[in-house]
N, C-alpha and C positions, 0 to 999 in steps of 0.2 A: 394038382390040388385035390382035395377030397370032395366027394359029392355033397356032403352036409353043408359045406360053405356055399355051394351053388344053390342049394335049396333055400338057404337063409336069404340070399340076395335076389330071389325071384327070377332066376335065369340069367343074371348078368354074368359076363365072363369072369373067370376066377381071378384074373389080374386086377380087374376093376374092383371086384368085391373085396379083395385083400387090401387094396389101397384105401377104400372107404373104411374098412375095419380099423386100420392103423390111424387114420385121421380122426376118428371119433373117440379115441381113448385118451384119458389124462393119466399119464404115468408119473408116479411119485417115487423119487429116489431119496432115501434118508439113511442116517447112520444110527445104529443102536449100540450101546455099550453092553457087553456081556460080562460074565464072571472073569475075574482077574484082569479087568481093564481091556479085554479084547474088543476090537471094533468089528461090526458086521454091517455090510451095506445091504439094505432092504429095498427091493424093487416091487412096487405094488401098482395096481390099476390096470394091468394087462388082462384082457378078456381071454379066458381059457378056451372059449369056443372058437375064437378067431385065430389064435396063435398057439402053436405048440410050445408051451412054457418049458417043458422038459428039454426040448431041443435048444431053445433059446438059452436056458441056463447052462447047458453043456457048451454052447458056443462062447458065452461070456467067460466061463471058467477057463476055457482053452486060451482065449485071447488075453486074459488077464493073468494067466499062470497062477491061479489061486484055487482054493477049495470052495465048495459051496453046495447048496441044495435047492430043490424046488419042493415046496410044501404049502398046503393051505392057500393055494392061489397066489403065492408070492415067491420071489427068488431071493435067496440069501447068499451073499458072497462074503468070504472071510477077508477082513481088512477094509480100509476106507478107499473105495473106488468110485465115489459119486461122480466126479467130473469125467472120468474116463468112460464110465458106463453111459453117461449122457452122449458123449461123442460117438461111441459105438452104436447106440440106438439111432442116432441121426444118420450115420452111415448106412444103417440097415433100412432106412426109409421112413422112420417115424418123424413126424413134424416137430421141429425144435420148440415151437410154442406150446406143445402138449406135454412137454417133459419138465416137471418141476423138481428141482434139487432143493431139498429141505435141509437147511443148515442148523 
């Protein structure tokens, strides 16, 4: 883990600090319609200081076999992957009660 995370947590071990960071976030997963009726799954509410969003976006794109990007503090994935993204985030250790799927 990086030293910045340890500084934020006041000397707590990195594993505990990372667990606290994931438990305090409320993640919103929603669908946006774009040009020509294209669906885009938007993931918001992740703290950029606690989680490497670029790495998370890459992992999600790989596991979902889809295109996407990370920008402006949110992850955008091509297609409707709301339920699958929730399952993947739960597998990664995010608490299910903190993940909201907006329909």
